[in-house]
N, C-alpha and C positions, 0 to 999 in steps of 0.2 A: 283333633282327629283321634279316633280310637283304633288302635292297632292290636290285633291278636298275633303275638309272637309264638311260633311253634319251635321249641328248643328241647329236644329229647335230653340232651346233656345239660343239666342245670343244677345248681347247688341245692342241697348238699350231696346229691347222689352221684356226682361225677366230678372228675378232676382232669383238667387239661387246659391248654391255652384256648381252645375253642369255647370253653365255658367262660373264661375271662372275656372273650370277644362278645358273647351274648350279653353277659351282665353289664359290661361297660357301655355297650351301644345302647341298650335299653335304658340304663340309668341316665345317660347324657341326653338321649332323645327327649326325655321328660322336660328338660330345660327349654325345649323349643315348642312345648305345648302338646307333644304326643302323649296320649293317655294309654299306657301299656297294660295288656292282659297276657299272661304267659300260659301256654299249654305245655306241660312237661310230663314226667312220669315219676313214680316211686316204686321201689322194689329192686330195680336193676342198678347195682352199684358198679360204676366204671372205675376201677382202681381202688380208691378209698374215699370215704366221705370226707368232705372238706367244708367245715362250717365257718371258715374265715370270711366267706362272702356274705354272711348274714347281714351285716350292717348295710350293705348295698342293695339287698333284696327284700328287706323286712316290710317295706311299704308297697311292694309290687304285688298285685293279685296274681297268685300262681295256682292253677288248677292242674291236678295230677291224675294221670291214668294209672290205675293199679296194675303193675306188671308182676309176673312171678318173681319171687325173691331170688336174686342171683347176684353173686359178687364175682366180677371178672378180675382175676388176679394174674399179674404178669409173671409171677414166680411159680406158677404151676401149669401143667399141661391139661387142656380140656379137649380131648379128641372128639367128644360128642358135639361140642359147639362147632367144631370144624365140619362135621357131617351135616349138621343142621343148616349152616350157612350156605352149603352147596346144594341144598334141595329146596330152600325157601326163596321167595321173591317178594319185594325188591331186596330184602336182606333178612337176617334173623330177628329183626325188631318189628316184623310185619304185624305182630299183635298190637303194637302201639297204634298203627293206622286203623286196624279193625275196631279196637276199643275206643280210640280217640275221636272217631267221627261224631258220635252222639254227644259227647261232652263238648266238642268244638261247636256244634250246632246250637247247643244250649247257651254257650258263652256269647255267640254271635247274636242270638235272639234276645237275650237279656240285656246285653250291653250295647247293642246297635253298632257293631264293629264296622269300620270303614275299609280296612285293608288287612290282609293276612300276609305276614312276613315270616318266612321259614328259614331257619338255620339248618344246613345239611352238611355232613351226614348226621344220622343214618338216612338212607334214601327212602326208607318207609315214611319219613316225614314229608318228603316231596310228594309221594303218592297220596298221603293223607290230605295234603294241600289241594291236590287235583280233585279228590273226592268232595272236599268242602266246596270247591268252585262249582262242581257239577250240580250240587244241591242248592247253592245260594247265589251263584253268579257274581260273588264278590271278587274284586280285583285282588291279585296276589303277586308277591315278589319272592325270589329265592336267593339265598346267600350260599353260593357253591364254594365249599372249602376243599372238596375233593371232586375230581371229574367222575361222572357216573358210568356211562357206557364203555369208557376206556378200561374199566374193571381193574383197578390197581392191584387188588388183592386176589385176583383170579377166582372170584366167587361163582361166576356164571359158567358152570361146567357143561350145561346142556343147551341145545339150540332153542328150546322153549324160553328159558330164562333170557338168553341173548336177544331173541326177537322181541320179547316183551319190553326189554330195556330200551332197545333202539326205537321202538314204536312210541313208548310213553315219554321218553326224553324229548323227542321231537315235538310231540303233541303238547306237553307241559311247558316247554320252553317257548314255543310259538305263542301260547296264550298268556304268558306271564306279562305283567305290567313292566317289570324290569328284572334284570338278574345282576347280582354283584358277585365278583370273583376275587380271589386272593392273589392272583398273579396275572401278568400280561399274556403268557402263552394260552391260558384258559380263555381269556377275553378274545384273543385272536381266533382261537378255534371256534367258539360259538358264533362270533360275528360272521366268520367265513362259511361255516357249515350250514347254519340255519338262516343266513342273510338277516341277522338281527342288528338293529341300531340302538338297542336299549340294554347293552351289556356294559357294566362299569367296573373298573378296577378299584377295589376297596381293601387295602392291605390289613393284615393284623397290626396291632399297635402295642403301646405300653401304657401302663397305669401311672399317672403322674404321682400318685401317693407313694408308689414303690420307689420312684426315682428320687423323691425328696429326702428319703431317709438313707440314701447311699452316700457315704462320705468319700472324701478324696482318698485315693490310693496311698497307703502308707508303706514305708520300707520296713519289712520284717526280716527275721533271721532266715526265713525260707521263702522261696518263690512258690506261690500256690496257684495251680490251674484248676478251674472249676467247669464242670459240665453239669447242667441241670436240665433234666428231661428224661423221656423214655429212652431205653436202650434195648435193642433187639429187633429181629424181624428184617424184612427186606430193605426198608428205607432208613433204618437206624442201625446199620451193621457196624459195630465198633471193633471188629477183630483186627483189621489192618491198623487201626489206631492203637490198639493194645500192643501190636508188634512194634510200632514206632516208639512207644514208651520203653519197651524192653531195649530197643536199639539205643535210645537216648541214654539210659542208665548204664548200658554196657560200655558206652564211650565216655561217660562221665560218672564213674563209680563214686558213690558217696556225695553226689551232687545235692545241694541243699534245695531240693525241689519236691513238691508233693502234688499229686493229681487226685482231685475229688470228683466222684461220680455220684450225683444225687438224683433220685427218682426211681420209677418203676423199671424193673429189668426182667428179661426172660431167663429161664433156668440156665441156658447155655452161657449167657453173659455172666450170671452170678458165679457159675463154676469157674470161668476163666479169671474173673476178678480175684477169686480166692487164691490164685497162684502167685499173686504179687505180694511183695513185702508190704506190710501195713505202714511201714515208715515211708513208703513211696506212693502207694495207691490206696485210697480210702473209698469204700462203698457205703453210701448212706441211703436208706430207703426214702420213699416219698415224704416230703415235708409240705405243710400247708402253704398256700400261695403267699400269705402275709409274711412268712419266714424266709422267703427267697432272698430278700434284700439283705438280711443278716449274713447269709452265706456269701453274697457278693462283697459285702464289706470286709470279709475275711480273705478275699481272693485278689489276685493281681492280674490274671488273664482269664478271660471267658472263652470256652471252646464251643464251636458250632459244628454239628455233624449232620450230613444228609447223604446217604449212599444211593447207588444206582439200582434201578429195578424197572419193572414193567411201566412204560410210559412215564418215566421219572422226570421227563422234561415238563410235565404238568404238575409236578409235586413241588410245593414250597414248604420248607420246614417252618412251622409257626413261630419258632423262637427267634427268627431272623430280626424282626423289628424290635423285639425287646433287647436283645444283646447289643444291637447297634446303638443303643441309647443309654447304656448302663454305666457310663463313666469309667470304662475299663478298656484296655486293648482287647481285641478279639482275634483268636486263631481259628480260621474256618477251614473245614475239610468237607468238600462238597462234590457232587457230580456236576458235569458240564451242563451249561444251560443258562437260563435267564437269572436264576438266583445267584449262581456263581458270578456272573457279570455284574449284578447289583452289588454284592458284597465286596467285590474287588475294588469298587470305587471308594470304599471306606477303610479297608485294611490291607496292608502289604503282606500280612501273614496268612496266606491262602494257598491251598493246593488241592489236588483231587483227594477224595476220601480214601482211595486205595493206594496212594503214593506213600508207601512206608518210609522210604528214605527222605522224601520231601517233608513229611510231617516231623520226622526226627530232626531234620535240619531247622525247621521252624522253632522247635523247642530249644535247640541250641542257640539260635539267634536271640530268642526272648530271654534265655538264661543269661547270656552275655550282656544284654541290655539292662537286665535287672541288677547284675553285679556292678555295672557301671552307673547305676542310678539314672538310667536314661529311658525307662519305660514310659514315663509321664507324657512324653510328647506324642505317644501313640494312643492316648486315651480318647475314646469316642464320646462326645458330649450329646445330650438329648437334642433331638430335632423335632420341632413343633408339629410338622406334618405327619409324624407317626404317633402322636399322642391321641388317645381315644376321644377326648373332647373334639378335636379337629376332625377325626374320622366320623364321629356322630354328626357333626355339622354337615359334612359332605353327604352323608346318607340322607339327612333331613332335606337337603337341597334336591336330591334325586327324588325323594318321596313327593315333595311339594310340586316338582315339575310334572310328574306323571299323574298325580291326583288332580292337578289343575286341568290337565288335558282331558281327564275323565269328565270334569265339570263342564 
C-alpha cells in the first residue's frame, strides 16, 4: 500500500515531539509493507533545525512545498505573527495548503497513492487533505494532536473564522476513513459530537534507541532534576514551579540539588531563570533529539509540566509517554484531568502545576530519598505499549481494517 503522509513539521526544519511521532510512525510502518511518501515544507524553521533524524528519513521520499523563509524563535517576540494568525484561516500556514495542492496531486498521480494520512497541526494540513479528497476522492485519515474548533490558542477572533472552522471540522471528520487522537478526552468528544465510530486513541510514544542508551541511575554528589521541553505560554507556564524551587532552597539552604531546564523558552521565562543562582538552576537551550538521553543519564529525577488554560482538559503534554519510560523517577506538575489521572498511576510525586507548596514538598521528599539512597525503587521502567514499534503496529491494524472495508 502506498500512503501519502502530510507532515508540515518534518526534519530538519522542525523540532518537537510531534516530529518524532511522524518520523517513528512512518519508519516503522514500512516494516508492515507500507510504502511512504511525505509531503512537507522547507523554509519555515520551527525552533531550530535538527539533523539528528537524518538516518531515519534518508530513504523516505520527501517532497517539499517552498515556504517563505522564516525562523520561529521562542526567545524573541514576533507581534506581526500574532496579527497574521488572527486574520488567516485555518491558521498562518495556509500558504502550505494553497501551494501544496498541486504538488500533492502530482505525487498521487505519479505514485498511485492509496491513502492520504495527515499529521495535524497545523490545521492548514487538514484543509489541504480535504482539498485533495475533493479532487481525487482518495480516502484519508487524520492524526489529531490538538483539537481544532476548541481553539486552544484563541486564534479565531472573528465569527467568519469560527463559522468556517465549525463547518469544515464537521465535514472533514465525517468524511475521514478514520481519525487518531492522542488522548481519550478527544476521542470521547469526537465520538459523541459527530457520532463517529472510527476514532482511535493512539498515544505519543518513545524511541527504543533512546531508551537503550540510558544507563541505571547512579548516586552522585548532587541531586539533579531535569526538565526537557518548551517552557512558556499558556500550557507550559513554569512560574509557580520556579516559586516552588525558591521555596525549596529557602528551607534547605545549601542543599546539594540542581535543576536543569533544557529546551526553547519564551523571553519572560529566560528573564526569570536569570534570577536564580547558577549553582542551583541551569538553563540550557535546545539540544538535538539524539542528545536528550545523555542529559537523562546525568539526571536523577525527570520533571513533567502541563499548566491550565483554554480547554486544557483536551491537552496532553507530548512528553508524558517518553518520561514514563526513561528509567528515572518522575515528578509531575499537571492540571486536573485525564493526563493527571494517567500519570498518577505511575508516580506518587504528583500535584497540581500551580500548587507551589505541594511542589516544594515533593522536592523535599525526593531530596530525602536521594540522601537515603532510596530513589531507585521509584524508577519507572519502559513499557512496551508506549514504544513506537507497538504504536505503528496498532496504526497499521487500523489502516488495514479500514482499507479492507474500502475493498
